[in-house]
N, C-alpha and C positions, 0 to 999 in steps of 0.2 A: 448553505453555507458558503463563504466566499474563500475568493482564490488565494488568499492569506501571504501574498508574495510570490505564491507560486505561478513561474510564469508557464506550464503546461494547462494547468486549470484557468488562468487568463487567456488563453487562447480558446481553451474549449468555451469560457462563456461567452466570449467577442463571437466566434461563429454560431454559437447556441441561440445568443440574443437575451442569456436571461443565465440567473445560477441556479435554477431549483433542477438538480439531477441527480441522479443518486452517484456515488463513489464508493470503491473500495479502497482502504485504507491499509499497507503495508508496513507493520513497524521495523525501524531498519535497529532497534538499540538503543544505548547510549554509553558504548563502547568507544569514547572520543574525548580529546579534549575541550575543555571547552573553546567554541569558535571554529572548531574546527569539522563541524557537521559536512561542512559540503564536501571535505577531502575524504571525510568516510564513505558519504554515498557514493561518491563516486569511485572510489578505490574498487579495486578487486578483492577478490575473498583469499582471506589467510588460508593458508593450507592445513589446518584445526579445523574451518570451517569446510571444505566441501567435502567431505563424506557426507554429512548433514545436509546436503542441498537436495538428494533424490529426493528424502522424506519430507522436506520444505514444500519442494516443486509438489509433492503428491498432494500432500494438505492445502496448499495453494488451489489447485485444482477442485479439490473436492469445496470449496468456499465460493468459489466462481462458479460451478455447477449448483449449489445451494441459493446463492444469491438470484442467479438467471432465472430459476425453476419457484422459489418458496418465497425470493422477496427480501429483502434487508432488515426487518425487525427479526424474523424469525433464524434469518441467516447470524444476524449478531447474540441472540439468546441459544444459538448452538455452537456458534464459537469462541464468543466473547467470554473465555471461563477463567 
């Protein structure tokens, strides 16, 4: 993959000296006006979203454990539905 303008990924690639590394991507949805992605991603959670966080965090932990034990392809098959 490529950094695609993401400074954090650029830093990883510079540090590693290559772009051949596995990565996990977490979707943030599309509930923002056009051009306001940065503000949306960097803002806090809405009060309606807060009750959902424990379940989302638990699922994220499951995904990370799966990624580290069975690898990228099987994890994507298991969770990308």
